[in-house]
C-alpha positions, -999 to 999 in steps of 0.1 A, spaced: 0 1 0 27 25 7 46 18 -25 13 27 -41 14 61 -24 -11 55 3 -2 66 41 -6 34 63 -4 33 100 -2 0 122 -15 -4 156 7 -32 179 -20 -47 196 -3 -77 209 0 -71 248 10 -110 250 39 -119 228 72 -100 248 85 -75 221 60 -75 200 58 -33 198 92 -31 194 98 -57 164 68 -38 146 88 -5 153 121 -20 139 101 -35 108 80 -6 98 92 32 111 126 27 89 99 24 60 82 58 67 53 37 85 44 50 116 35 25 148 9 32 176 15 12 206 16 14 245 44 1 266 35 -28 293 -5 -22 278 -26 -49 285 -61 -39 272 -60 -51 232 -94 -36 227 -86 -2 241 -54 -2 224 -67 -9 190 -96 17 198 -69 46 205 -48 37 180 -71 43 154 -81 75 166 -46 85 168 -33 73 132 -65 87 118 -53 121 132 -21 115 116 -35 116 81 -33 79 80 -61 64 52 -52 25 60 -49 12 96 -36 -24 102 -41 -38 137 -17 -66 149 -34 -87 171 -17 -117 193 -11 -149 180 -40 -176 192 -51 -210 191 -87 -222 183 -84 -237 217 -76 -203 236 -114 -191 246 -98 -162 263 -82 -152 232 -110 -160 205 -133 -134 229 -111 -104 232 -107 -111 191 -146 -111 190 -149 -80 214 -125 -60 193 -143 -66 162 -175 -54 177 -157 -24 188 -139 -13 160 -159 -27 133 -129 -33 111 -133 -31 69 -116 -64 67 -104 -89 90 -70 -111 81 -57 -147 98 -18 -152 92 -12 -193 92 18 -213 96 20 -230 66 41 -262 82 9 -270 103 -2 -288 74 -38 -298 70 -45 -284 104 -46 -254 91 -84 -258 78 -99 -266 113 -79 -233 124 -90 -213 99 -126 -228 103 -126 -220 142 -116 -183 133 -142 -183 109 -170 -190 133 -154 -163 155 -153 -136 131 -156 -133 97 -124 -135 82 -121 -117 49 -86 -131 36 -60 -153 49 -20 -154 47 -5 -182 47 34 -180 57 67 -197 59 62 -212 19 99 -210 16 107 -242 37 106 -279 21 72 -285 29 59 -256 5 27 -256 24 8 -274 1 -12 -294 30 -20 -260 39 -31 -240 11 -54 -272 5 -68 -273 40 -78 -234 40 -93 -234 3 -117 -259 16 -131 -235 41 -138 -213 12 -120 -186 26 -97 -164 4 -61 -168 3 -46 -134 -7 -11 -134 6 16 -160 10 53 -157 29 84 -166 16 107 -154 44 112 -134 75 110 -99 56 86 -76 47 96 -82 8 88 -117 13 51 -110 17 38 -117 -18 3 -112 -33 -10 -150 -41 -13 -161 -77 -19 -193 -81 -5 -200 -114 29 -183 -102 31 -205 -71 23 -239 -93 52 -228 -119 74 -226 -86 66 -254 -72 74 -276 -103 107 -253 -109 91 -233 -137 101 -197 -143 79 -174 -126 87 -142 -145 53 -126 -128 67 -125 -96 100 -114 -108 85 -83 -122 60 -76 -93 92 -74 -71 115 -53 -95 83 -29 -93 75 -29 -57 113 -24 -50 110 3 -70 148 -3 -91 160 28 -105 188 33 -135 201 73 -140 204 87 -172 239 87 -168 242 47 -160 221 40 -187 244 60 -213 271 42 -200 255 8 -206 246 18 -237 283 32 -250 296 2 -232 314 18 -207 295 3 -175 320 2 -145 323 -19 -116 307 6 -94 277 7 -118 277 -27 -115 277 -28 -78 252 -3 -77 229 -23 -95 233 -53 -76 226 -34 -44 189 -21 -63 182 -59 -71 188 -69 -34 160 -48 -26 135 -73 -46 149 -94 -22 176 -120 -15 197 -125 -48 195 -162 -50 153 -161 -50 156 -137 -79 178 -157 -101 158 -187 -90 128 -173 -106 146 -164 -142 142 -191 -172 181 -196 -169 191 -231 -178 217 -245 -161 217 -223 -129 233 -243 -101 213 -243 -69 220 -214 -44 220 -208 -10 196 -185 4 216 -153 16 
């Protein structure tokens, strides 16, 4: 949303996990995304309400509320989630599921959907050897929409879920669509002077280093190269 020129704010309403608020700040503030939170706060619903008011006054157009992780059998946390949904009336509720739990993702999604209406689901850890196929099929069986997938630990590793691209990667085929999207979101730039030097064949080592730095914005270089249709490319480790 931010790369599209939309002002986004985030409320840290996870009052259970240690340093959850600090982690949000470290991830988002350097990217120009304001984070509202209350140190040592315990009232997640109140924090969400106050956070929306604060970020709205700062001109934020979209506000994301990060809540505590919870299991379907944790009734107190499920009750907190229902109360928060009733108080703030969000436009959408997203559920983030660990892709390594396999078919257990289905019952988890169903339990959450009974508690609050889930608008979309994000499946994480799809960079593991399991590839999350079981989780994807289980979640799809609930009728919920899978909107995002996570293929790493960084913000840049969150991708819009596209079934064709995902299947292509599973089959070892080039995924040019994802490559182009990563390049677009990373806002890779080539200056006019660099373009002229490339055209004249005087591209220097410094120019090459700068372009490699630009490419790294799109994610780990090894993952970027694996997405390209380069025959005979050896297996590269993650950076």
